N, CA, C and O atoms as a GROMACS GRO file, in nm:
protein
  428
    1UNK      N    1  -2.405   7.510  -0.358
    1UNK     CA    2  -2.327   7.632  -0.340
    1UNK      C    3  -2.212   7.631  -0.440
    1UNK      O    4  -2.142   7.531  -0.455
    2UNK      N    5  -2.194   7.740  -0.507
    2UNK     CA    6  -2.081   7.753  -0.599
    2UNK      C    7  -1.983   7.856  -0.542
    2UNK      O    8  -2.021   7.944  -0.465
    3UNK      N    9  -1.858   7.843  -0.582
    3UNK     CA   10  -1.756   7.940  -0.542
    3UNK      C   11  -1.694   7.997  -0.668
    3UNK      O   12  -1.702   7.938  -0.776
    4UNK      N   13  -1.632   8.110  -0.653
    4UNK     CA   14  -1.565   8.174  -0.767
    4UNK      C   15  -1.429   8.109  -0.788
    4UNK      O   16  -1.379   8.037  -0.700
    5UNK      N   17  -1.370   8.134  -0.901
    5UNK     CA   18  -1.234   8.086  -0.928
    5UNK      C   19  -1.138   8.148  -0.828
    5UNK      O   20  -1.040   8.084  -0.787
    6UNK      N   21  -1.164   8.272  -0.788
    6UNK     CA   22  -1.081   8.337  -0.685
    6UNK      C   23  -1.089   8.259  -0.554
    6UNK      O   24  -0.987   8.235  -0.490
    7UNK      N   25  -1.210   8.220  -0.514
    7UNK     CA   26  -1.227   8.142  -0.390
    7UNK      C   27  -1.153   8.010  -0.398
    7UNK      O   28  -1.087   7.969  -0.302
    8UNK      N   29  -1.163   7.942  -0.512
    8UNK     CA   30  -1.094   7.815  -0.529
    8UNK      C   31  -0.943   7.834  -0.525
    8UNK      O   32  -0.871   7.751  -0.469
    9UNK      N   33  -0.894   7.942  -0.584
    9UNK     CA   34  -0.750   7.964  -0.590
    9UNK      C   35  -0.689   7.989  -0.452
    9UNK      O   36  -0.567   7.981  -0.436
   10UNK      N   37  -0.771   8.018  -0.353
   10UNK     CA   38  -0.722   8.039  -0.217
   10UNK      C   39  -0.694   7.908  -0.145
   10UNK      O   40  -0.629   7.907  -0.040
   11UNK      N   41  -0.743   7.797  -0.199
   11UNK     CA   42  -0.718   7.666  -0.138
   11UNK      C   43  -0.583   7.615  -0.186
   11UNK      O   44  -0.561   7.601  -0.307
   12UNK      N   45  -0.493   7.588  -0.094
   12UNK     CA   46  -0.358   7.543  -0.127
   12UNK      C   47  -0.354   7.390  -0.122
   12UNK      O   48  -0.334   7.330  -0.017
   13UNK      N   49  -0.375   7.328  -0.238
   13UNK     CA   50  -0.370   7.182  -0.249
   13UNK      C   51  -0.228   7.141  -0.283
   13UNK      O   52  -0.169   7.191  -0.379
   14UNK      N   53  -0.173   7.050  -0.205
   14UNK     CA   54  -0.034   7.005  -0.223
   14UNK      C   55  -0.024   6.854  -0.217
   14UNK      O   56  -0.109   6.786  -0.159
   15UNK      N   57   0.081   6.803  -0.277
   15UNK     CA   58   0.119   6.663  -0.262
   15UNK      C   59   0.199   6.653  -0.133
   15UNK      O   60   0.289   6.733  -0.108
   16UNK      N   61   0.166   6.555  -0.051
   16UNK     CA   62   0.240   6.531   0.073
   16UNK      C   63   0.273   6.382   0.082
   16UNK      O   64   0.199   6.297   0.032
   17UNK      N   65   0.384   6.352   0.146
   17UNK     CA   66   0.423   6.212   0.166
   17UNK      C   67   0.400   6.177   0.312
   17UNK      O   68   0.441   6.250   0.403
   18UNK      N   69   0.334   6.063   0.335
   18UNK     CA   70   0.311   6.016   0.471
   18UNK      C   71   0.440   5.953   0.523
   18UNK      O   72   0.491   5.858   0.465
   19UNK      N   73   0.491   6.008   0.632
   19UNK     CA   74   0.617   5.961   0.690
   19UNK      C   75   0.597   5.864   0.806
   19UNK      O   76   0.677   5.772   0.824
   20UNK      N   77   0.491   5.883   0.884
   20UNK     CA   78   0.465   5.797   0.999
   20UNK      C   79   0.316   5.799   1.030
   20UNK      O   80   0.246   5.895   0.997
   21UNK      N   81   0.269   5.693   1.092
   21UNK     CA   82   0.128   5.680   1.128
   21UNK      C   83   0.119   5.623   1.269
   21UNK      O   84   0.188   5.527   1.304
   22UNK      N   85   0.032   5.684   1.348
   22UNK     CA   86   0.007   5.635   1.485
   22UNK      C   87  -0.143   5.625   1.505
   22UNK      O   88  -0.221   5.694   1.440
   23UNK      N   89  -0.183   5.538   1.596
   23UNK     CA   90  -0.324   5.533   1.634
   23UNK      C   91  -0.355   5.654   1.721
   23UNK      O   92  -0.272   5.696   1.802
   24UNK      N   93  -0.474   5.708   1.705
   24UNK     CA   94  -0.518   5.818   1.790
   24UNK      C   95  -0.540   5.762   1.930
   24UNK      O   96  -0.601   5.655   1.944
   25UNK      N   97  -0.492   5.831   2.034
   25UNK     CA   98  -0.503   5.775   2.170
   25UNK      C   99  -0.646   5.770   2.224
   25UNK      O  100  -0.672   5.694   2.317
   26UNK      N  101  -0.738   5.849   2.169
   26UNK     CA  102  -0.874   5.856   2.225
   26UNK      C  103  -0.984   5.836   2.122
   26UNK      O  104  -1.097   5.881   2.144
   27UNK      N  105  -0.955   5.770   2.010
   27UNK     CA  106  -1.058   5.750   1.909
   27UNK      C  107  -1.033   5.621   1.832
   27UNK      O  108  -0.920   5.592   1.793
   28UNK      N  109  -1.138   5.543   1.812
   28UNK     CA  110  -1.126   5.414   1.745
   28UNK      C  111  -1.109   5.423   1.594
   28UNK      O  112  -1.051   5.333   1.534
   29UNK      N  113  -1.160   5.530   1.531
   29UNK     CA  114  -1.158   5.538   1.386
   29UNK      C  115  -1.055   5.635   1.330
   29UNK      O  116  -1.041   5.648   1.209
   30UNK      N  117  -0.981   5.704   1.419
   30UNK     CA  118  -0.888   5.807   1.375
   30UNK      C  119  -0.743   5.759   1.375
   30UNK      O  120  -0.703   5.682   1.462
   31UNK      N  121  -0.667   5.806   1.278
   31UNK     CA  122  -0.522   5.786   1.274
   31UNK      C  123  -0.455   5.923   1.276
   31UNK      O  124  -0.511   6.021   1.227
   32UNK      N  125  -0.335   5.928   1.332
   32UNK     CA  126  -0.255   6.050   1.334
   32UNK      C  127  -0.141   6.028   1.234
   32UNK      O  128  -0.059   5.938   1.251
   33UNK      N  129  -0.136   6.113   1.132
   33UNK     CA  130  -0.037   6.100   1.025
   33UNK      C  131   0.065   6.211   1.036
   33UNK      O  132   0.029   6.327   1.056
   34UNK      N  133   0.193   6.178   1.025
   34UNK     CA  134   0.300   6.276   1.013
   34UNK      C  135   0.332   6.283   0.865
   34UNK      O  136   0.365   6.183   0.802
   35UNK      N  137   0.321   6.406   0.808
   35UNK     CA  138   0.339   6.420   0.663
   35UNK      C  139   0.448   6.522   0.631
   35UNK      O  140   0.475   6.613   0.708
   36UNK      N  141   0.508   6.504   0.514
   36UNK     CA  142   0.606   6.597   0.458
   36UNK      C  143   0.537   6.671   0.345
   36UNK      O  144   0.496   6.610   0.246
   37UNK      N  145   0.524   6.805   0.360
   37UNK     CA  146   0.458   6.886   0.257
   37UNK      C  147   0.560   6.960   0.170
   37UNK      O  148   0.524   7.055   0.101
   38UNK      N  149   0.684   6.917   0.173
   38UNK     CA  150   0.788   6.981   0.093
   38UNK      C  151   0.859   7.089   0.171
   38UNK      O  152   0.981   7.082   0.188
   39UNK      N  153   0.786   7.188   0.220
   39UNK     CA  154   0.844   7.298   0.297
   39UNK      C  155   0.838   7.273   0.447
   39UNK      O  156   0.909   7.339   0.524
   40UNK      N  157   0.755   7.178   0.489
   40UNK     CA  158   0.722   7.166   0.630
   40UNK      C  159   0.683   7.022   0.660
   40UNK      O  160   0.650   6.945   0.571
   41UNK      N  161   0.687   6.988   0.788
   41UNK     CA  162   0.629   6.863   0.834
   41UNK      C  163   0.507   6.899   0.916
   41UNK      O  164   0.512   6.991   0.998
   42UNK      N  165   0.398   6.827   0.895
   42UNK     CA  166   0.273   6.855   0.964
   42UNK      C  167   0.214   6.726   1.018
   42UNK      O  168   0.258   6.616   0.988
   43UNK      N  169   0.112   6.746   1.099
   43UNK     CA  170   0.038   6.635   1.156
   43UNK      C  171  -0.108   6.646   1.112
   43UNK      O  172  -0.168   6.753   1.122
   44UNK      N  173  -0.164   6.536   1.063
   44UNK     CA  174  -0.304   6.530   1.027
   44UNK      C  175  -0.374   6.424   1.110
   44UNK      O  176  -0.315   6.321   1.142
   45UNK      N  177  -0.498   6.450   1.145
   45UNK     CA  178  -0.582   6.350   1.209
   45UNK      C  179  -0.690   6.316   1.106
   45UNK      O  180  -0.760   6.404   1.057
   46UNK      N  181  -0.703   6.187   1.075
   46UNK     CA  182  -0.796   6.146   0.969
   46UNK      C  183  -0.875   6.023   1.011
   46UNK      O  184  -0.822   5.932   1.076
   47UNK      N  185  -1.001   6.021   0.974
   47UNK     CA  186  -1.089   5.909   1.006
   47UNK      C  187  -1.081   5.797   0.905
   47UNK      O  188  -1.180   5.763   0.841
   48UNK      N  189  -0.963   5.739   0.891
   48UNK     CA  190  -0.942   5.636   0.788
   48UNK      C  191  -0.894   5.502   0.846
   48UNK      O  192  -0.854   5.414   0.771
   49UNK      N  193  -0.898   5.489   0.976
   49UNK     CA  194  -0.844   5.367   1.040
   49UNK      C  195  -0.915   5.240   0.995
   49UNK      O  196  -0.853   5.134   0.987
   50UNK      N  197  -1.044   5.248   0.965
   50UNK     CA  198  -1.118   5.129   0.921
   50UNK      C  199  -1.092   5.096   0.774
   50UNK      O  200  -1.143   4.995   0.724
   51UNK      N  201  -1.014   5.179   0.706
   51UNK     CA  202  -0.992   5.160   0.562
   51UNK      C  203  -0.846   5.136   0.524
   51UNK      O  204  -0.819   5.079   0.419
   52UNK      N  205  -0.753   5.180   0.610
   52UNK     CA  206  -0.610   5.167   0.580
   52UNK      C  207  -0.534   5.127   0.706
   52UNK      O  208  -0.568   5.169   0.816
   53UNK      N  209  -0.431   5.046   0.687
   53UNK     CA  210  -0.339   5.013   0.796
   53UNK      C  211  -0.221   5.110   0.790
   53UNK      O  212  -0.198   5.174   0.688
   54UNK      N  213  -0.149   5.120   0.899
   54UNK     CA  214  -0.030   5.205   0.902
   54UNK      C  215   0.070   5.162   0.794
   54UNK      O  216   0.132   5.246   0.729
   55UNK      N  217   0.085   5.032   0.776
   55UNK     CA  218   0.180   4.980   0.677
   55UNK      C  219   0.143   5.023   0.535
   55UNK      O  220   0.231   5.050   0.454
   56UNK      N  221   0.014   5.028   0.504
   56UNK     CA  222  -0.031   5.071   0.371
   56UNK      C  223  -0.005   5.219   0.347
   56UNK      O  224   0.014   5.262   0.233
   57UNK      N  225  -0.005   5.298   0.455
   57UNK     CA  226   0.000   5.443   0.441
   57UNK      C  227   0.140   5.502   0.434
   57UNK      O  228   0.163   5.597   0.360
   58UNK      N  229   0.234   5.447   0.510
   58UNK     CA  230   0.368   5.504   0.515
   58UNK      C  231   0.432   5.499   0.376
   58UNK      O  232   0.439   5.393   0.313
   59UNK      N  233   0.478   5.616   0.330
   59UNK     CA  234   0.539   5.628   0.198
   59UNK      C  235   0.443   5.670   0.089
   59UNK      O  236   0.486   5.707  -0.020
   60UNK      N  237   0.313   5.665   0.116
   60UNK     CA  238   0.213   5.701   0.016
   60UNK      C  239   0.212   5.852  -0.004
   60UNK      O  240   0.223   5.928   0.091
   61UNK      N  241   0.198   5.894  -0.130
   61UNK     CA  242   0.184   6.035  -0.164
   61UNK      C  243   0.035   6.065  -0.173
   61UNK      O  244  -0.038   5.999  -0.247
   62UNK      N  245  -0.010   6.164  -0.098
   62UNK     CA  246  -0.151   6.200  -0.092
   62UNK      C  247  -0.170   6.348  -0.127
   62UNK      O  248  -0.072   6.423  -0.136
   63UNK      N  249  -0.294   6.388  -0.146
   63UNK     CA  250  -0.328   6.528  -0.170
   63UNK      C  251  -0.386   6.584  -0.042
   63UNK      O  252  -0.475   6.524   0.019
   64UNK      N  253  -0.335   6.701   0.000
   64UNK     CA  254  -0.382   6.764   0.123
   64UNK      C  255  -0.420   6.909   0.100
   64UNK      O  256  -0.369   6.975   0.009
   65UNK      N  257  -0.512   6.958   0.184
   65UNK     CA  258  -0.540   7.100   0.192
   65UNK      C  259  -0.437   7.154   0.289
   65UNK      O  260  -0.445   7.131   0.410
   66UNK      N  261  -0.338   7.226   0.236
   66UNK     CA  262  -0.221   7.267   0.312
   66UNK      C  263  -0.243   7.392   0.397
   66UNK      O  264  -0.171   7.415   0.494
   67UNK      N  265  -0.342   7.473   0.361
   67UNK     CA  266  -0.361   7.600   0.432
   67UNK      C  267  -0.490   7.603   0.515
   67UNK      O  268  -0.544   7.710   0.541
   68UNK      N  269  -0.537   7.487   0.556
   68UNK     CA  270  -0.654   7.480   0.642
   68UNK      C  271  -0.614   7.518   0.784
   68UNK      O  272  -0.509   7.476   0.832
   69UNK      N  273  -0.697   7.595   0.850
   69UNK     CA  274  -0.669   7.634   0.988
   69UNK      C  275  -0.662   7.508   1.075
   69UNK      O  276  -0.743   7.417   1.057
   70UNK      N  277  -0.567   7.502   1.170
   70UNK     CA  278  -0.557   7.386   1.258
   70UNK      C  279  -0.686   7.364   1.338
   70UNK      O  280  -0.757   7.460   1.370
   71UNK      N  281  -0.714   7.238   1.368
   71UNK     CA  282  -0.830   7.201   1.449
   71UNK      C  283  -0.788   7.091   1.545
   71UNK      O  284  -0.700   7.011   1.512
   72UNK      N  285  -0.848   7.086   1.660
   72UNK     CA  286  -0.820   6.982   1.758
   72UNK      C  287  -0.931   6.877   1.749
   72UNK      O  288  -1.048   6.908   1.770
   73UNK      N  289  -0.892   6.753   1.717
   73UNK     CA  290  -0.986   6.643   1.703
   73UNK      C  291  -0.962   6.542   1.815
   73UNK      O  292  -0.862   6.471   1.816
   74UNK      N  293  -1.056   6.536   1.908
   74UNK     CA  294  -1.046   6.445   2.023
   74UNK      C  295  -0.913   6.463   2.096
   74UNK      O  296  -0.851   6.366   2.138
   75UNK      N  297  -0.870   6.588   2.111
   75UNK     CA  298  -0.752   6.620   2.190
   75UNK      C  299  -0.620   6.623   2.114
   75UNK      O  300  -0.516   6.650   2.174
   76UNK      N  301  -0.621   6.596   1.983
   76UNK     CA  302  -0.499   6.596   1.903
   76UNK      C  303  -0.514   6.698   1.790
   76UNK      O  304  -0.615   6.699   1.720
   77UNK      N  305  -0.412   6.784   1.773
   77UNK     CA  306  -0.418   6.887   1.670
   77UNK      C  307  -0.397   6.829   1.530
   77UNK      O  308  -0.307   6.748   1.507
   78UNK      N  309  -0.483   6.873   1.438
   78UNK     CA  310  -0.470   6.840   1.297
   78UNK      C  311  -0.437   6.968   1.223
   78UNK      O  312  -0.506   7.069   1.240
   79UNK      N  313  -0.332   6.966   1.141
   79UNK     CA  314  -0.281   7.086   1.076
   79UNK      C  315  -0.310   7.089   0.927
   79UNK      O  316  -0.236   7.151   0.850
   80UNK      N  317  -0.415   7.025   0.885
   80UNK     CA  318  -0.454   7.021   0.745
   80UNK      C  319  -0.560   6.915   0.726
   80UNK      O  320  -0.617   6.865   0.822
   81UNK      N  321  -0.585   6.881   0.601
   81UNK     CA  322  -0.686   6.778   0.571
   81UNK      C  323  -0.642   6.702   0.447
   81UNK      O  324  -0.601   6.761   0.347
   82UNK      N  325  -0.653   6.570   0.454
   82UNK     CA  326  -0.626   6.490   0.335
   82UNK      C  327  -0.754   6.481   0.254
   82UNK      O  328  -0.864   6.495   0.307
   83UNK      N  329  -0.740   6.456   0.124
   83UNK     CA  330  -0.855   6.439   0.037
   83UNK      C  331  -0.877   6.291   0.009
   83UNK      O  332  -0.782   6.216  -0.016
   84UNK      N  333  -1.004   6.251   0.014
   84UNK     CA  334  -1.041   6.112  -0.010
   84UNK      C  335  -1.178   6.109  -0.075
   84UNK      O  336  -1.255   6.204  -0.065
   85UNK      N  337  -1.206   6.000  -0.143
   85UNK     CA  338  -1.337   5.979  -0.203
   85UNK      C  339  -1.408   5.868  -0.127
   85UNK      O  340  -1.345   5.771  -0.085
   86UNK      N  341  -1.538   5.883  -0.111
   86UNK     CA  342  -1.619   5.780  -0.046
   86UNK      C  343  -1.714   5.721  -0.152
   86UNK      O  344  -1.783   5.794  -0.223
   87UNK      N  345  -1.714   5.588  -0.159
   87UNK     CA  346  -1.803   5.515  -0.249
   87UNK      C  347  -1.874   5.411  -0.164
   87UNK      O  348  -1.823   5.302  -0.142
   88UNK      N  349  -1.992   5.446  -0.116
   88UNK     CA  350  -2.062   5.358  -0.023
   88UNK      C  351  -1.984   5.350   0.106
   88UNK      O  352  -1.961   5.452   0.172
   89UNK      N  353  -1.942   5.230   0.144
   89UNK     CA  354  -1.864   5.210   0.266
   89UNK      C  355  -1.714   5.220   0.242
   89UNK      O  356  -1.636   5.216   0.337
   90UNK      N  357  -1.674   5.233   0.117
   90UNK     CA  358  -1.531   5.234   0.082
   90UNK      C  359  -1.478   5.377   0.081
   90UNK      O  360  -1.543   5.467   0.026
   91UNK      N  361  -1.360   5.398   0.141
   91UNK     CA  362  -1.292   5.528   0.139
   91UNK      C  363  -1.158   5.508   0.070
   91UNK      O  364  -1.083   5.417   0.103
   92UNK      N  365  -1.129   5.596  -0.028
   92UNK     CA  366  -1.007   5.585  -0.107
   92UNK      C  367  -0.935   5.720  -0.105
   92UNK      O  368  -0.994   5.823  -0.138
   93UNK      N  369  -0.808   5.719  -0.066
   93UNK     CA  370  -0.729   5.842  -0.063
   93UNK      C  371  -0.699   5.889  -0.204
   93UNK      O  372  -0.676   5.808  -0.294
   94UNK      N  373  -0.699   6.021  -0.224
   94UNK     CA  374  -0.659   6.077  -0.352
   94UNK      C  375  -0.507   6.084  -0.356
   94UNK      O  376  -0.444   6.138  -0.265
   95UNK      N  377  -0.450   6.030  -0.463
   95UNK     CA  378  -0.305   6.025  -0.480
   95UNK      C  379  -0.271   6.078  -0.619
   95UNK      O  380  -0.359   6.119  -0.694
   96UNK      N  381  -0.143   6.075  -0.651
   96UNK     CA  382  -0.100   6.119  -0.784
   96UNK      C  383  -0.085   5.999  -0.876
   96UNK      O  384  -0.057   5.888  -0.831
   97UNK      N  385  -0.103   6.022  -1.004
   97UNK     CA  386  -0.088   5.915  -1.103
   97UNK      C  387   0.058   5.872  -1.116
   97UNK      O  388   0.088   5.753  -1.128
   98UNK      N  389   0.149   5.970  -1.114
   98UNK     CA  390   0.291   5.945  -1.124
   98UNK      C  391   0.360   6.000  -1.001
   98UNK      O  392   0.301   6.080  -0.927
   99UNK      N  393   0.483   5.960  -0.979
   99UNK     CA  394   0.558   6.005  -0.861
   99UNK      C  395   0.599   6.150  -0.878
   99UNK      O  396   0.664   6.185  -0.976
  100UNK      N  397   0.561   6.234  -0.782
  100UNK     CA  398   0.602   6.374  -0.780
  100UNK      C  399   0.652   6.406  -0.640
  100UNK      O  400   0.622   6.336  -0.543
  101UNK      N  401   0.728   6.512  -0.630
  101UNK     CA  402   0.789   6.550  -0.503
  101UNK      C  403   0.686   6.607  -0.405
  101UNK      O  404   0.592   6.674  -0.446
  102UNK      N  405   0.706   6.578  -0.275
  102UNK     CA  406   0.621   6.643  -0.175
  102UNK      C  407   0.632   6.796  -0.189
  102UNK      O  408   0.740   6.850  -0.213
  103UNK      N  409   0.520   6.861  -0.174
  103UNK     CA  410   0.516   7.006  -0.188
  103UNK      C  411   0.470   7.050  -0.326
  103UNK      O  412   0.439   7.167  -0.346
  104UNK      N  413   0.465   6.957  -0.422
  104UNK     CA  414   0.416   6.993  -0.555
  104UNK      C  415   0.273   7.044  -0.543
  104UNK      O  416   0.189   6.985  -0.475
  105UNK      N  417   0.247   7.155  -0.610
  105UNK     CA  418   0.116   7.218  -0.603
  105UNK      C  419   0.018   7.150  -0.697
  105UNK      O  420   0.053   7.118  -0.810
  106UNK      N  421  -0.103   7.126  -0.650
  106UNK     CA  422  -0.210   7.072  -0.733
  106UNK      C  423  -0.280   7.190  -0.799
  106UNK      O  424  -0.325   7.282  -0.731
  107UNK      N  425  -0.288   7.186  -0.932
  107UNK     CA  426  -0.347   7.298  -1.006
  107UNK      C  427  -0.468   7.257  -1.083
  107UNK      O  428  -0.530   7.339  -1.150
   0.00000   0.00000   0.00000
């Protein structure tokens, strides 16, 4: 499936900083992340617990889909989605090459 440039431009990709991480209360593989998107603080639920510890994540700058409709995952609301790459069993978060401010738009 292909999308138009107009369709792609509707996706709001932003740099966000992970401020806090908690274990999901009802899921073994999910973490609950509190993130700073520059204009707002949001909560994400992500299936990365088997790949990252809370200590590795706090302070990390990641790329998020900032305008994704909220979804409830196993009883906890997620207000966006982080971007990651999967290589076999390995999952790697997409980050920035250099330090940029939370809220910076990905173009």
